[in-house]
C-alpha positions as CSV (number, residue, x, y, z in Angstrom):
1,M,19.0,-8.3,-1.9
2,I,18.2,-11.2,-0.3
3,R,16.1,-8.9,1.9
4,V,14.2,-7.8,-0.8
5,L,14.0,-11.5,-2.2
6,I,12.6,-12.3,1.2
7,L,10.1,-9.4,1.5
8,T,9.1,-10.0,-2.3
9,A,8.2,-13.4,-1.9
10,V,6.7,-12.8,2.1
11,L,4.3,-10.5,-0.2
12,A,3.2,-12.9,-3.1
13,L,2.7,-15.4,-0.1
14,S,0.6,-12.8,2.5
15,T,-1.7,-12.1,-1.0
16,G,-2.2,-14.8,-2.4
17,A,-3.4,-15.6,-5.8
18,A,-6.5,-17.3,-4.4
19,F,-8.1,-14.5,-4.2
20,A,-8.5,-11.6,-7.1
21,L,-8.6,-8.4,-7.5
22,D,-10.3,-5.9,-10.0
23,P,-8.0,-4.8,-12.1
24,A,-7.6,-1.4,-10.6
25,A,-7.0,-2.7,-7.1
26,Q,-4.2,-4.8,-8.7
27,R,-2.7,-2.0,-10.6
28,G,-2.9,-0.2,-7.2
29,L,-1.3,-3.3,-5.5
30,T,1.6,-3.1,-8.3
31,F,2.3,0.5,-7.8
32,V,2.6,-0.3,-3.7
33,R,4.6,-2.9,-3.7
34,A,7.2,-1.1,-5.9
35,N,7.1,2.0,-4.2
36,C,5.7,1.5,-0.7
37,A,6.9,-1.8,0.5
38,M,9.8,-1.1,1.5
39,C,9.3,0.6,4.3
40,H,5.0,-0.5,4.6
41,A,3.4,-3.6,5.3
42,V,1.2,-3.7,1.9
43,G,-1.0,-6.5,2.8
44,H,-3.4,-7.9,5.5
45,F,-0.2,-9.7,7.7
46,G,2.6,-8.5,8.7
47,D,4.6,-5.5,10.7
48,S,5.9,-3.0,8.1
49,P,9.7,-3.2,7.7
50,L,10.2,0.4,9.2
51,S,8.7,0.7,12.7
52,P,7.3,4.2,12.4
53,A,5.6,3.4,8.6
54,P,1.8,2.3,9.5
55,P,0.7,-0.5,7.9
56,F,-1.8,-0.1,4.8
57,R,-4.2,-2.4,6.6
58,T,-4.5,0.2,9.4
59,L,-4.8,3.6,7.4
60,H,-8.4,3.5,6.6
61,A,-8.6,3.6,10.8
62,L,-6.2,6.2,10.8
63,Y,-7.5,8.3,7.4
64,P,-10.8,7.9,5.5
65,V,-9.2,6.6,2.4
66,E,-11.2,8.7,-0.2
67,E,-9.7,11.8,1.9
68,L,-6.7,10.3,0.7
69,E,-7.0,11.7,-2.8
70,E,-5.7,15.0,-2.5
71,A,-2.4,14.2,-0.4
72,L,-1.5,11.5,-3.0
73,A,-2.4,14.1,-6.0
74,E,-0.4,16.6,-4.1
75,G,2.3,14.7,-2.9
76,I,2.3,13.2,1.0
77,V,4.9,15.2,2.8
78,T,5.2,13.7,6.1
79,G,7.6,15.0,9.4
80,H,10.4,12.5,9.1
81,P,12.9,12.6,6.1
82,S,12.7,8.9,5.5
83,M,9.5,9.3,3.4
84,P,9.9,10.5,0.1
85,Q,7.6,12.4,-1.5
86,F,5.4,11.1,-4.0
87,T,2.8,12.4,-6.4
88,L,0.7,10.4,-8.3
89,D,-1.4,11.0,-11.6
90,G,-5.2,10.5,-11.3
91,A,-5.0,7.0,-12.7
92,Q,-2.3,5.7,-10.0
93,I,-4.7,8.0,-7.0
94,D,-7.8,6.1,-8.3
95,D,-6.0,2.4,-8.7
96,V,-4.1,2.7,-4.9
97,I,-7.3,3.8,-3.6
98,A,-9.3,0.9,-5.0
99,Y,-6.6,-1.1,-3.4
100,L,-6.4,0.4,-0.2
101,K,-10.3,0.3,0.5
102,T,-9.7,-3.8,-0.6
103,L,-7.8,-3.7,3.1
104,E,-10.6,-2.5,4.8
105,K,-12.8,-5.5,4.3
106,P,-10.9,-8.6,6.4
107,G,-10.1,-11.8,3.8
108,A,-10.7,-10.2,1.0
109,Q,-7.2,-10.8,0.1
């Protein structure tokens, strides 16, 4: 429980209230904090809590972000059992993609 609270505080500080996100990106950030941050670093800084999980800020270098849309709709399946399969609806996909695009711009968030 303490680890979760510390992680939440670090995420809150790393995203900063000074940087305003558009509503879709903000919803995407809320989604990834709730569903992905236990394993992935979801902001501009920090290591992923689970070492094999790539930080979200590096995803655009690994995959064209727009191409993640299909994977998010069908459910991302990885070669390791620690990653649950997520299937998102269209609005959630748009929100997560909008948030991931903010991570492509250094210092934007």
